[in-house]
C-alpha positions in Angstrom: -14.3 -4.3 -65.4 -14.5 -5.0 -69.0 -12.4 -3.4 -71.8 -13.6 -2.1 -75.1 -10.7 -1.7 -77.4 -10.8 -4.2 -80.3 -7.9 -6.4 -81.4 -7.4 -4.2 -84.5 -7.5 -1.1 -82.3 -4.7 -2.7 -80.2 -2.7 -3.4 -83.3 -3.3 0.1 -84.6 -1.8 1.5 -81.5 1.2 -0.9 -82.0 1.6 0.3 -85.6 1.6 3.9 -84.6 4.6 3.2 -82.3 6.7 1.2 -84.8 4.9 -2.1 -84.4 4.2 -4.3 -81.4 5.7 -7.4 -83.0 9.0 -5.6 -83.8 9.2 -4.2 -80.3 8.6 -7.5 -78.7 11.2 -9.2 -80.8 13.9 -6.8 -79.6 13.3 -7.7 -75.9 15.7 -10.2 -74.2 14.4 -13.4 -72.8 12.9 -12.9 -69.2 15.1 -15.5 -67.5 16.4 -13.0 -65.0 19.7 -12.7 -66.8 19.1 -9.1 -67.6 18.3 -7.9 -64.1 19.2 -4.3 -63.5 22.5 -3.9 -61.7 21.8 -0.6 -60.1 20.4 -0.5 -56.6 17.3 1.3 -55.4 15.3 1.2 -58.7 11.6 2.2 -58.9 9.3 -0.6 -59.9 6.2 0.4 -61.8 3.0 -1.4 -60.8 -0.2 -0.5 -62.7 -3.8 -1.7 -62.3 -6.9 -0.6 -64.2 -9.3 -0.5 -61.3 -10.0 2.7 -59.5 -11.3 1.3 -56.2 -7.9 0.5 -54.7 -7.0 4.1 -55.2 -9.3 5.0 -52.3 -7.1 3.0 -50.0 -3.8 3.5 -51.7 -2.1 4.9 -48.6 -3.4 2.0 -46.4 -2.1 -0.5 -48.9 1.3 1.0 -49.2 1.6 1.2 -45.4 2.0 -2.6 -45.3 4.8 -3.2 -42.8 5.9 -6.3 -44.8 6.3 -4.4 -48.1 10.0 -3.5 -47.5 10.7 -7.2 -47.0 9.6 -7.9 -50.6 11.0 -4.8 -52.2 14.4 -4.5 -50.4 16.1 -1.3 -51.5 13.7 -0.8 -54.4 10.7 1.5 -54.4 7.2 0.5 -55.6 5.2 3.0 -57.5 1.6 1.8 -57.4 -0.7 3.4 -59.9 -4.4 2.7 -60.0 -7.2 3.6 -62.4 -5.0 3.4 -65.5 -7.4 4.2 -68.4 -7.9 1.7 -71.2 -6.3 3.7 -74.0 -3.3 4.6 -71.8 -2.5 1.1 -70.8 -2.8 -0.4 -74.3 -0.8 2.5 -75.8 1.9 1.9 -73.2 2.1 -1.8 -74.0 2.0 -1.2 -77.8 4.6 1.6 -77.5 7.1 -0.4 -75.6 6.6 1.6 -72.3 4.5 -0.7 -70.1 4.9 -1.0 -66.4 7.2 -3.6 -65.0 4.2 -5.5 -63.6 0.5 -4.9 -63.9 -3.1 -6.1 -64.0 -4.2 -4.4 -67.2 -6.8 -6.7 -68.5 -6.4 -8.3 -72.0 -4.5 -11.1 -70.3 -5.0 -13.7 -73.0 -4.4 -11.2 -75.7 -1.1 -10.2 -74.1 -0.1 -13.9 -73.8 -1.0 -14.7 -77.4 0.9 -11.7 -78.7 3.9 -12.6 -76.6 4.3 -9.2 -74.8 4.4 -10.7 -71.3 7.0 -12.8 -69.6 6.9 -16.5 -68.9 7.0 -16.9 -65.2 7.8 -20.6 -64.9 11.3 -20.1 -63.4 10.1 -17.4 -61.0 7.3 -19.7 -59.7 9.7 -22.6 -59.3 12.0 -20.5 -57.1 9.2 -19.0 -55.1 8.2 -20.1 -51.6 4.8 -18.3 -51.8 3.5 -19.0 -55.3 2.5 -22.7 -55.6 -0.1 -24.2 -57.8 -1.8 -26.0 -55.0 -2.4 -22.7 -53.1 -4.7 -21.3 -55.8 -8.2 -22.0 -57.1 -7.8 -24.3 -60.0 -9.7 -22.1 -62.5 -7.7 -19.1 -61.7 -4.4 -20.9 -61.9 -5.4 -22.3 -65.3 -6.2 -18.8 -66.6 -2.6 -17.8 -66.3 -1.5 -20.3 -68.9 -1.5 -20.1 -72.6 -0.5 -23.1 -74.7 0.9 -24.8 -71.6 3.1 -21.8 -70.6 2.5 -19.8 -67.5 2.5 -16.0 -68.2 0.8 -14.5 -65.1 0.1 -15.1 -61.4 -3.5 -14.9 -60.0 -3.7 -11.8 -57.8 -5.9 -9.0 -56.3 -9.3 -10.4 -57.2 -10.5 -13.9 -58.2 -13.6 -15.8 -57.1 -17.0 -16.8 -58.5 -18.8 -14.6 -61.0 -22.5 -15.5 -61.0 -25.3 -14.5 -58.8 -28.8 -12.9 -59.0 -28.7 -10.1 -56.4 -31.8 -8.1 -55.6 -33.0 -5.4 -53.2 -35.5 -7.1 -50.9 -37.3 -3.8 -50.0 -37.9 -2.8 -53.6 -39.1 -6.3 -54.4 -41.5 -6.3 -51.5 -42.8 -2.8 -52.3 -43.7 -4.1 -55.8 -45.9 -6.8 -54.3 -43.4 -9.6 -54.9 -42.1 -12.1 -52.4 -38.4 -11.6 -51.7 -38.2 -15.0 -50.1 -39.1 -16.7 -53.5 -36.6 -15.4 -56.1 -37.0 -16.3 -59.7 -35.0 -19.3 -61.1 -36.0 -19.0 -64.8 -36.2 -16.2 -67.2 -40.0 -16.5 -67.4 -40.2 -16.0 -63.6 -37.7 -13.2 -63.7 -39.9 -11.5 -66.3 -42.7 -11.3 -63.8 -40.4 -9.5 -61.4 -39.0 -7.3 -64.2 -42.5 -6.2 -65.2 -43.6 -5.4 -61.7 -40.4 -3.5 -60.8 -40.0 -1.5 -64.0 -42.0 1.7 -63.3 -42.9 4.9 -65.2 -44.5 8.1 -64.1 -47.8 9.5 -65.6 -45.8 11.0 -68.5 -44.1 7.7 -69.3 -40.8 8.8 -67.9 -38.7 5.9 -66.5 -38.5 5.8 -62.8 -36.8 2.5 -62.0 -36.1 -0.8 -63.7 -36.3 -4.4 -62.5 -33.3 -6.0 -64.3 -30.9 -5.0 -67.1 -29.7 -8.5 -68.0 -26.7 -7.0 -69.9 -25.5 -5.1 -66.9 -22.3 -6.2 -65.1 -21.7 -10.0 -65.1 -24.9 -10.7 -67.1 -23.4 -8.9 -70.1 -19.8 -10.0 -69.9 -18.0 -12.3 -72.3 -16.4 -14.0 -73.7 -13.3 -13.7 -71.5 -11.8 -14.4 -68.1 -15.3 -14.3 -66.5 -16.7 -16.7 -69.0 -19.8 -15.6 -71.0 -22.9 -14.7 -69.0 -25.4 -15.5 -71.8 -23.7 -18.7 -72.9 -23.6 -19.9 -69.3 -27.3 -19.3 -68.8 -28.6 -20.5 -72.1 -26.2 -23.4 -72.3 -23.8 -23.2 -75.3 -20.1 -23.3 -76.0 -19.2 -20.6 -78.5 -15.7 -21.9 -79.6 -13.9 -25.2 -79.8 -10.2 -24.9 -78.8 -9.3 -28.2 -80.4 -10.9 -27.7 -83.8 -10.5 -23.9 -83.8 -14.1 -23.6 -84.9 -16.8 -21.2 -83.7 -20.3 -22.3 -82.6 -22.0 -18.9 -82.6 -24.8 -19.7 -85.1 -26.9 -21.8 -82.7 -30.5 -21.7 -81.4 -29.5 -21.1 -77.8 -27.6 -18.0 -78.6 -30.4 -16.6 -80.8 -32.9 -17.4 -78.0 -30.8 -15.6 -75.4 -30.6 -12.5 -77.6 -34.4 -12.4 -78.0 -35.3 -13.2 -74.4 -32.9 -10.6 -73.0 -33.9 -8.2 -75.8 -37.4 -8.2 -74.4 -36.2 -7.0 -71.0 -34.6 -4.0 -72.7 -37.6 -3.4 -74.9 -39.8 -3.1 -71.9 -37.5 -0.5 -70.4 -37.0 1.2 -73.7 -33.5 1.3 -75.2 -33.3 5.1 -75.2 -34.8 5.2 -71.7 -32.0 2.9 -70.5 -29.4 5.1 -72.1 -30.8 8.1 -70.4 -30.8 6.4 -67.1 -27.2 5.4 -67.4 -26.2 8.9 -68.4 -27.2 10.2 -65.0 -24.3 10.4 -62.6 -24.3 7.6 -60.1 -26.7 5.4 -62.2 -24.2 3.6 -64.3 -23.6 -0.1 -64.7 -21.7 -2.5 -62.5 -23.6 -1.5 -59.4 -24.2 2.3 -59.7 -27.9 2.1 -60.5 -28.4 -0.7 -57.9 -26.7 1.4 -55.3 -28.9 4.4 -56.3 -32.0 2.1 -55.9 -33.2 2.7 -59.5 -32.4 -0.8 -60.4 -33.8 -3.6 -58.2 -31.9 -6.7 -59.6 -28.5 -7.3 -61.0 -26.5 -10.3 -62.2 -23.1 -9.9 -60.5 -20.2 -11.6 -59.0 -19.5 -12.1 -55.3 -17.9 -8.7 -55.0 -21.3 -7.0 -55.3 -21.9 -7.8 -51.6 -18.8 -6.1 -50.3 -18.7 -3.2 -52.8 -22.2 -2.2 -52.0 -21.6 -2.5 -48.3 -18.5 -0.3 -48.5 -20.2 2.3 -50.8 -23.8 2.4 -49.6 -24.2 0.3 -46.4 -27.9 1.1 -46.1 -28.6 -0.5 -49.5 -26.4 -3.4 -48.7 -28.7 -4.3 -45.8 -31.4 -5.1 -48.4 -29.3 -7.4 -50.5 -30.5 -10.9 -51.1 -28.7 -13.4 -53.4 -29.9 -16.3 -55.5 -29.0 -18.3 -58.6 -28.8 -16.7 -62.0 -32.0 -17.5 -64.0 -31.9 -20.0 -66.8 -34.4 -20.8 -69.6 -37.4 -23.1 -68.6 -35.8 -26.0 -70.4 -32.8 -25.8 -68.0 -34.9 -25.4 -64.8 -33.0 -26.9 -61.9 -29.6 -25.8 -63.3 -27.6 -24.0 -60.6 -24.9 -22.3 -62.5 -21.7 -20.9 -61.4 -18.6 -19.6 -63.1 -15.0 -19.1 -61.9 -12.7 -16.3 -63.0 -10.6 -13.4 -61.9 -7.5 -11.4 -62.6 -3.8 -11.8 -62.6 -0.6 -9.7 -62.7 1.8 -10.1 -65.6 5.4 -9.1 -66.1 5.9 -7.2 -69.3 8.7 -7.9 -71.7 9.4 -4.2 -72.3 9.4 -3.5 -68.6 12.7 -2.3 -67.2 12.9 -4.4 -64.0 11.3 -7.8 -64.3 13.4 -9.5 -61.5 12.7 -6.6 -59.1 9.0 -6.6 -60.0 8.5 -10.3 -59.4 8.3 -9.9 -55.5 5.2 -7.8 -56.1 3.3 -10.9 -57.3 4.2 -12.6 -54.0 3.4 -9.5 -51.9 -0.1 -9.4 -53.3 -0.9 -12.8 -51.7 -0.1 -11.6 -48.2 -2.7 -11.3 -45.5 -2.2 -7.5 -45.1 -2.9 -6.7 -48.7 -5.8 -9.2 -49.0 -7.3 -7.8 -45.8 -7.3 -4.3 -47.2 -8.9 -5.4 -50.4 -11.5 -7.7 -48.9 -12.6 -5.5 -45.9 -12.5 -2.1 -47.7 -13.6 -3.0 -51.2 -15.1 -6.5 -51.0 -12.7 -8.5 -53.2 -11.4 -11.9 -52.5 -8.2 -13.4 -53.9 -8.0 -16.8 -55.4 -5.2 -17.6 -52.9 -6.4 -20.5 -50.8 -4.5 -19.7 -47.6 -6.5 -16.5 -47.4 -9.7 -17.6 -49.1 -10.1 -20.6 -46.8 -10.2 -18.4 -43.6 -12.1 -15.4 -45.0 -15.3 -14.4 -43.1 -18.2 -15.7 -45.2 -20.7 -13.6 -43.3 -18.8 -10.3 -43.5 -21.2 -8.8 -46.0 -25.0 -9.4 -46.7 -25.4 -12.0 -49.4 -21.9 -13.3 -49.3 -22.8 -16.5 -47.4 -25.0 -17.6 -50.4 -22.1 -17.1 -52.8 -19.8 -19.4 -50.7 -22.6 -21.9 -50.5 -23.1 -21.8 -54.2 -19.6 -23.1 -54.8 -20.7 -26.4 -53.1 -24.2 -26.6 -54.6 -23.7 -25.5 -58.2 -24.4 -28.3 -60.6 -23.2 -26.5 -63.8 -20.0 -24.6 -64.1 -19.6 -22.4 -67.1 -16.6 -23.4 -69.3 -13.3 -21.5 -69.5 -12.7 -21.1 -73.2 -9.5 -19.6 -74.6 -10.1 -17.9 -78.0 -7.3 -15.6 -79.2 -9.8 -13.1 -80.7 -12.2 -13.0 -77.7 -11.9 -9.2 -77.6 -13.2 -9.1 -81.2 -16.0 -11.5 -80.3 -16.9 -9.4 -77.3 -17.2 -6.2 -79.3 -19.4 -7.8 -81.9 -21.6 -9.3 -79.2 -22.1 -5.8 -77.9 -23.0 -4.5 -81.3 -25.4 -7.3 -82.3 -27.3 -7.5 -79.1 -28.1 -3.8 -79.4 -29.3 -4.4 -82.9 -31.6 -7.1 -81.7 -33.2 -5.2 -78.9 -33.7 -2.2 -81.2 -35.4 -4.5 -83.6 -33.0 -3.9 -86.4 -32.2 -7.5 -86.8 -33.5 -10.9 -85.4 -31.6 -13.0 -83.0 -31.2 -15.7 -85.6 -29.7 -13.3 -88.2 -27.5 -11.8 -85.5 -25.8 -15.1 -84.5 -25.4 -16.1 -88.2 -23.6 -12.9 -89.0 -21.5 -13.1 -85.9 -20.5 -16.7 -86.9 -19.3 -15.4 -90.3 -17.5 -12.3 -89.0 -15.7 -14.1 -86.2 -14.6 -17.0 -88.4 -13.2 -14.5 -91.0 -11.4 -12.5 -88.3 -9.8 -15.6 -86.7 -8.4 -16.6 -90.1 -7.2 -13.0 -90.8 -5.5 -12.9 -87.5 -3.5 -16.0 -88.4 -4.8 -18.2 -85.6 -6.9 -20.7 -87.7 
């Protein structure tokens, strides 16, 4: 679910299309005053995920959709590629409404509409009906510029294949709670043939939610090792710290055991990619994922889903007893350069409806952050899901939600430096020191300091 274009890449796209800032400045205020007068317009709704495309016709068959759209037509496009969506926003040709990622970046760069007036006039969109974290994520500097939608619930869990664990001589009823204990599992589960060819791995800690961050899903490593990377009040980074360096070295050992190039080769095989692919193919026994892992696996490979067990994300020994969890999710935003903002607003309301949420939950495995639906969702619908709901009540540490305007830049550098560490090109201590320097300079250069 992550995006890989840097802040400067985004601005380069903007520059190639006459400048994002200039384009945004020419757009009238989104107060509804400029609503299109013609009837029967086509509203463009884009999302970056591919999974809803599998049930596109079912979603669009919602009998309540005409009640929201009136005489207008909804054109729902799924799987919009990263470059395509960013180029459209930078070039002044975005959809009217969309979940395109880069939510904070879009807010900070003022390319999406404030929705305060829309929310005030809505009978469906009320703050008290949404999970607090998700509602907060839609705001930037006190202004609401999005509505939680489509997917939004907790992001942390240690999921494992009970059969693979048992076959390796481990006890699936006693999952690891620290990284030292997880290492024992990783060693037993990572297997090679007689020619030292990789057969399967225990855990890639950088896969899926383990490797995310910073962003809407928090930061997996920071949550586990216990550091806050940025202070919103002082505008100062805290990347050069012992906990971050420790995390890079500890997780680096997991990749070193597999072999960095072996892991690249495994990922290159169709169906053995990240975010669940290799887990579903049963070449990866454990994964750090969000709640959706239960439903996605069930809908894609039900026989593997039967083996799913869930537990707490491991932490360092010094944090033993920490039961961490993290909120997060996605939103839809109205784009300033969209043609039909008033006509698109009802889409944000429609996405909270039971029909749409049922399709997404039952057929994909995603839950909304909309309490009227979340509160009645079947917690036992998929193997492992009950633990996730239980974790909300039992967690004793919630990872912070930190807004940093250059989080995309930080995320890219994190990806670069963690690889340098596990390839032994640089130490963890040197990596965090360099990241501190680079991110501080970038923040100042971007004009946010």
